[in-house]
C-alpha positions as CSV (number, residue, x, y, z in Angstrom):
1,X,0.0,0.0,0.0
2,X,3.0,2.3,0.0
3,X,2.0,4.0,-3.3
4,X,-1.6,4.7,-2.4
5,X,-3.0,7.9,-3.7
6,X,-6.6,8.9,-3.9
7,X,-9.2,11.4,-2.8
8,X,-11.6,10.8,0.1
9,X,-14.7,13.0,-0.2
10,X,-16.4,13.7,3.1
11,X,-18.6,16.5,4.4
12,X,-20.0,17.3,7.8
13,X,-17.0,16.2,9.8
14,X,-16.6,18.0,13.1
15,X,-13.8,17.9,15.7
16,X,-10.9,15.6,16.0
17,X,-11.9,11.9,15.9
18,X,-9.6,9.1,17.0
19,X,-8.9,6.3,14.5
20,X,-6.7,3.2,15.1
21,X,-5.4,1.8,11.8
22,X,-4.2,-1.8,12.3
23,X,-2.4,-3.6,9.5
24,X,-1.0,-7.1,10.2
25,X,2.7,-7.5,9.3
26,X,2.0,-10.3,6.8
27,X,-0.1,-7.9,4.6
28,X,2.2,-4.8,4.8
29,X,2.4,-3.8,8.4
30,X,3.3,-0.3,9.5
31,X,4.3,0.9,6.1
32,X,1.0,0.0,4.6
33,X,-0.9,1.4,7.6
34,X,1.0,4.7,7.3
35,X,0.0,5.0,3.6
36,X,-3.6,4.2,4.5
37,X,-3.6,6.8,7.2
38,X,-2.8,9.6,4.7
39,X,-6.1,9.0,3.0
40,X,-8.1,10.2,6.1
41,X,-9.4,13.8,6.2
42,X,-7.6,16.2,8.4
43,X,-10.3,15.9,11.1
44,X,-9.1,12.3,11.9
45,X,-6.3,11.7,14.3
46,X,-4.9,8.4,13.1
47,X,-2.6,6.1,15.0
48,X,-0.9,3.3,13.0
49,X,-0.1,-0.1,14.6
50,X,0.5,-3.7,13.6
51,X,-1.3,-5.3,16.5
52,X,-4.6,-4.0,17.9
53,X,-3.3,-3.9,21.4
54,X,0.2,-2.5,20.5
55,X,-0.6,1.0,21.8
56,X,-3.0,0.6,24.8
57,X,-3.6,4.4,25.0
58,X,-4.5,4.6,21.3
59,X,-6.8,1.6,21.6
60,X,-8.5,3.1,24.7
61,X,-9.2,6.3,22.8
62,X,-10.2,4.8,19.5
63,X,-13.6,5.7,18.1
64,X,-13.0,3.8,14.9
65,X,-10.7,0.8,14.2
66,X,-9.7,0.2,10.6
67,X,-8.2,-3.3,10.4
68,X,-6.3,-5.0,7.6
69,X,-6.5,-8.7,8.6
70,X,-5.4,-7.9,12.1
71,X,-7.5,-9.6,14.8
72,X,-10.0,-7.5,16.8
73,X,-10.9,-9.6,19.7
74,X,-13.5,-9.3,22.5
75,X,-10.7,-8.0,24.8
76,X,-9.7,-5.4,22.3
77,X,-13.3,-4.2,22.0
78,X,-13.7,-4.1,25.8
79,X,-10.5,-2.0,26.1
80,X,-12.0,0.6,23.7
81,X,-14.9,2.3,25.7
82,X,-15.4,4.9,23.0
83,X,-15.4,2.5,20.0
84,X,-18.2,3.3,17.5
85,X,-17.2,1.3,14.4
86,X,-14.9,-1.5,13.2
87,X,-14.1,-1.2,9.5
88,X,-12.4,-4.2,7.8
89,X,-10.1,-3.3,4.9
90,X,-11.1,-6.6,3.2
91,X,-14.1,-8.6,2.0
92,X,-13.6,-11.0,4.9
93,X,-14.5,-10.2,8.5
94,X,-13.7,-13.4,10.3
95,X,-10.9,-11.9,12.3
96,X,-13.3,-9.6,14.2
97,X,-15.2,-10.9,17.2
98,X,-18.7,-10.1,15.9
99,X,-20.5,-11.3,19.0
100,X,-18.5,-8.9,21.2
101,X,-19.1,-6.0,18.8
102,X,-22.9,-6.8,18.7
103,X,-23.0,-6.8,22.5
104,X,-21.6,-3.3,22.4
105,X,-23.8,-2.2,19.5
106,X,-20.7,-1.5,17.5
107,X,-21.2,-2.0,13.8
108,X,-18.7,-4.1,11.8
109,X,-18.3,-3.3,8.1
110,X,-16.4,-4.8,5.2
111,X,-15.9,-3.4,1.7
112,X,-18.2,-5.9,0.0
113,X,-20.2,-3.6,-2.2
114,X,-17.2,-1.7,-3.4
115,X,-16.1,-4.6,-5.6
116,X,-12.5,-3.6,-4.8
117,X,-11.2,-7.1,-4.8
118,X,-13.4,-8.9,-7.3
119,X,-11.3,-8.5,-10.5
120,X,-8.1,-9.9,-9.1
121,X,-9.7,-12.6,-7.0
122,X,-11.5,-13.8,-10.1
123,X,-8.2,-13.7,-12.1
124,X,-6.4,-15.6,-9.4
125,X,-9.1,-18.2,-9.3
126,X,-8.7,-18.8,-13.0
127,X,-4.9,-18.8,-12.7
128,X,-5.1,-21.6,-10.2
129,X,-7.7,-23.5,-12.4
130,X,-5.6,-23.2,-15.5
131,X,-2.4,-24.2,-13.6
132,X,-4.2,-27.4,-12.5
133,X,-5.7,-28.1,-15.9
134,X,-2.5,-27.6,-17.7
135,X,-0.3,-29.2,-15.0
136,X,2.0,-26.1,-15.1
137,X,3.7,-26.8,-11.8
138,X,4.9,-30.4,-12.5
139,X,5.7,-29.3,-16.1
140,X,7.9,-26.5,-14.9
141,X,9.6,-28.6,-12.2
142,X,10.3,-31.4,-14.7
143,X,11.9,-29.1,-17.2
144,X,14.1,-27.5,-14.5
145,X,15.2,-31.1,-13.6
146,X,16.0,-31.8,-17.3
147,X,13.0,-34.1,-17.6
148,X,11.0,-33.8,-20.8
149,X,7.8,-35.0,-19.1
150,X,5.4,-34.7,-22.0
151,X,4.6,-38.4,-22.3
152,X,3.6,-38.5,-18.7
153,X,1.9,-35.1,-18.4
154,X,-0.2,-35.4,-21.6
155,X,-2.3,-38.1,-19.8
156,X,-3.5,-35.6,-17.2
157,X,-3.6,-32.3,-19.0
158,X,-7.2,-31.2,-19.6
159,X,-9.3,-28.3,-20.9
160,X,-11.6,-25.9,-19.1
161,X,-13.9,-25.8,-22.1
162,X,-16.9,-28.0,-21.7
163,X,-16.4,-28.5,-18.0
164,X,-18.8,-27.6,-15.2
165,X,-17.8,-25.0,-12.7
166,X,-19.5,-25.0,-9.3
167,X,-19.4,-21.6,-7.6
168,X,-20.0,-21.6,-3.9
169,X,-21.2,-18.1,-3.1
170,X,-22.4,-16.0,-6.1
171,X,-21.7,-12.6,-4.6
172,X,-19.6,-9.8,-6.2
173,X,-16.5,-12.1,-6.6
174,X,-18.4,-15.3,-7.4
175,X,-20.2,-13.4,-10.2
176,X,-16.9,-12.2,-11.7
177,X,-15.6,-15.8,-11.7
178,X,-18.8,-17.0,-13.4
179,X,-18.5,-14.3,-16.1
180,X,-15.0,-15.6,-16.9
181,X,-16.3,-19.2,-16.9
182,X,-18.8,-18.3,-19.6
183,X,-15.9,-17.0,-21.8
184,X,-14.2,-20.3,-21.3
185,X,-17.3,-22.2,-22.5
186,X,-17.9,-23.7,-19.1
187,X,-21.3,-24.6,-17.6
188,X,-21.9,-22.7,-14.4
189,X,-23.7,-24.1,-11.3
190,X,-23.9,-22.1,-8.1
191,X,-24.9,-22.8,-4.5
192,X,-25.8,-20.3,-1.7
193,X,-28.6,-19.3,0.5
194,X,-30.4,-17.4,-2.2
195,X,-31.1,-17.6,-6.0
196,X,-30.1,-14.6,-8.0
197,X,-32.4,-12.9,-10.4
198,X,-33.2,-14.9,-13.6
199,X,-31.8,-12.2,-15.8
200,X,-28.5,-12.5,-14.0
201,X,-28.5,-16.2,-14.4
202,X,-29.1,-15.7,-18.1
203,X,-26.1,-13.3,-18.4
204,X,-24.0,-16.0,-16.8
205,X,-24.7,-18.4,-19.5
206,X,-27.8,-19.9,-17.9
207,X,-26.2,-20.5,-14.5
208,X,-28.3,-22.8,-12.3
209,X,-28.9,-22.6,-8.5
210,X,-28.5,-26.0,-7.0
211,X,-28.0,-27.5,-3.5
212,X,-24.4,-27.7,-2.4
213,X,-24.4,-31.5,-2.4
214,X,-25.6,-31.6,-6.1
215,X,-23.0,-29.0,-7.0
216,X,-20.2,-31.1,-5.5
217,X,-21.3,-34.3,-7.2
218,X,-21.6,-32.8,-10.7
219,X,-18.8,-30.1,-10.9
220,X,-15.4,-30.6,-12.5
221,X,-14.1,-27.5,-10.6
222,X,-15.5,-26.2,-7.4
223,X,-14.5,-22.7,-6.4
224,X,-15.2,-21.1,-2.9
225,X,-16.3,-17.5,-2.5
226,X,-18.2,-17.6,0.8
227,X,-17.5,-15.7,4.0
228,X,-16.0,-17.6,6.9
229,X,-18.6,-17.8,9.7
230,X,-19.5,-20.5,12.3
231,X,-21.9,-21.9,9.7
232,X,-19.3,-22.1,6.9
233,X,-16.2,-23.3,8.8
234,X,-15.1,-26.6,7.3
235,X,-17.9,-26.3,4.8
236,X,-16.0,-28.8,2.7
237,X,-15.3,-31.5,5.3
238,X,-14.4,-35.2,4.7
239,X,-18.0,-36.2,3.9
240,X,-18.6,-33.4,1.4
241,X,-15.2,-33.8,-0.3
242,X,-16.1,-37.5,-0.7
243,X,-19.1,-36.4,-2.9
244,X,-16.8,-34.9,-5.5
245,X,-15.7,-36.8,-8.6
246,X,-12.2,-38.3,-8.5
247,X,-11.4,-36.2,-11.6
248,X,-12.5,-32.9,-9.9
249,X,-10.5,-30.0,-8.6
250,X,-11.2,-27.6,-5.7
251,X,-10.1,-24.0,-5.7
252,X,-10.1,-21.7,-2.6
253,X,-9.4,-18.0,-2.8
254,X,-11.7,-17.1,0.1
255,X,-10.7,-18.3,3.5
256,X,-8.6,-21.3,4.4
257,X,-10.9,-22.6,7.1
258,X,-13.7,-23.1,4.6
259,X,-12.0,-26.5,3.9
260,X,-11.0,-29.1,6.4
261,X,-7.3,-29.1,5.4
262,X,-6.6,-32.5,6.8
263,X,-9.5,-34.0,5.0
264,X,-8.4,-32.3,1.8
265,X,-4.9,-33.7,2.2
266,X,-6.2,-37.2,2.7
267,X,-8.4,-37.0,-0.4
268,X,-5.5,-35.8,-2.5
269,X,-3.2,-38.4,-1.1
270,X,-5.7,-41.2,-1.7
271,X,-6.4,-39.9,-5.2
272,X,-10.1,-39.5,-4.6
273,X,-9.7,-35.9,-5.7
274,X,-7.7,-34.8,-8.7
275,X,-6.1,-31.6,-7.3
276,X,-6.5,-28.3,-5.4
277,X,-5.5,-24.7,-6.0
278,X,-5.2,-22.7,-2.8
279,X,-4.5,-19.1,-2.1
280,X,-5.6,-19.2,1.5
281,X,-4.7,-21.3,4.5
282,X,-5.6,-21.9,8.2
283,X,-3.7,-20.4,9.9
284,X,-1.8,-17.8,7.8
285,X,1.0,-17.9,7.1
286,X,0.8,-21.7,7.2
287,X,3.2,-23.6,9.5
288,X,5.9,-25.8,7.8
289,X,4.1,-28.8,9.5
290,X,1.0,-28.3,7.4
291,X,0.6,-31.6,5.5
292,X,-1.3,-29.9,2.7
293,X,1.9,-28.2,1.6
294,X,3.3,-31.5,0.5
295,X,0.1,-33.1,-0.9
296,X,0.1,-34.3,-4.5
297,X,-1.1,-32.0,-7.3
298,X,-1.6,-28.8,-5.4
299,X,-0.9,-25.3,-6.7
300,X,-0.3,-22.8,-3.9
301,X,-0.1,-19.1,-3.6
302,X,0.4,-16.9,-0.5
303,X,-3.0,-15.1,-0.2
304,X,-2.2,-12.8,-3.2
305,X,-5.6,-12.8,-4.8
306,X,-6.5,-9.4,-3.2
307,X,-3.1,-7.7,-3.3
308,X,-2.3,-6.4,-6.7
309,X,-1.1,-2.7,-6.8
310,X,-4.5,-1.8,-8.3
311,X,-6.5,-3.8,-5.8
312,X,-4.7,-2.5,-2.7
313,X,-5.5,1.1,-3.7
314,X,-9.2,0.3,-4.2
315,X,-9.4,-1.6,-0.9
316,X,-7.8,1.3,1.0
317,X,-10.0,3.9,-0.6
318,X,-13.1,1.9,0.0
319,X,-12.3,1.2,3.7
320,X,-11.2,4.8,4.5
321,X,-14.2,6.3,2.6
322,X,-16.7,4.3,4.7
323,X,-14.9,5.1,7.9
324,X,-14.6,8.8,7.1
325,X,-18.3,9.0,6.1
326,X,-19.2,7.4,9.4
327,X,-17.2,10.0,11.3
328,X,-19.0,12.7,9.4
329,X,-22.4,11.3,10.6
330,X,-23.4,9.2,7.6
331,X,-24.8,5.7,7.8
332,X,-22.0,3.2,7.1
333,X,-22.2,0.8,4.2
334,X,-21.6,-3.0,4.1
335,X,-22.5,-3.7,7.8
336,X,-21.9,-7.4,8.4
337,X,-22.8,-7.4,12.0
């Protein structure tokens, strides 16, 4: 976020308001937080930290916490008696204790409606899908090791065209993925609590809303774009992974804990699942002991789906704009709790 520039438009702000900007070290830390702080209007008094409780006095005074993947726990919320808003600089919000915030009547917001992350997450989803379909990782590794592996790889290289893509969560990001799937001549299924409007389904190549179990049984690729909540934690557990075809692939660019990582490792090791493309892990960064890192036919990336130069600017502007509007007395957008 060090090159963030932009304009925050806000009217009605009065007096100095205390903001705590918390950016976890693994997504940029203090440098990214300092860049983010420059976007706030002059009326905001911004303190930048890497951990929410790093500066107890600043936490105690905070009226707004803007967090970039840094945990905001019940203890943090209790230590901030003047807290009025928690703003997540991300689509996800699982790192905030929502129950504690609700108990204090403190709204928690994400940047969902901004669409800040949707383009690159959709691109990263397809990068992982294509890497799996074309066996790019084993092909690269073989060539580096002076092994012309074409005779072996040609048996497992496949096409996306004609395959069925199952999208779990057809929100802003899931819709972007589905649009790209239509361009690849894929059939789109989607699962989620609600069916979208028929005209949107038509624009997505006749996408069909189906139960999750049917989606898992029939899809060649399953891609996850759901928030992490108590209800979705380990959404793909051993039983649901067992529903998938042995030729199918799973892709996760949402949250690592949506999948039971041990169950996924077992399925890949047994060959009951063809492969996985993962941009997210539980925890992050993953520990070296994580078995999934050494599972067969996985393509891994370090949670980069939302961190292009362009995306980081859009995320920062969306988060700060919502927080600044709130401080000016406006109703915040994208309240998740």
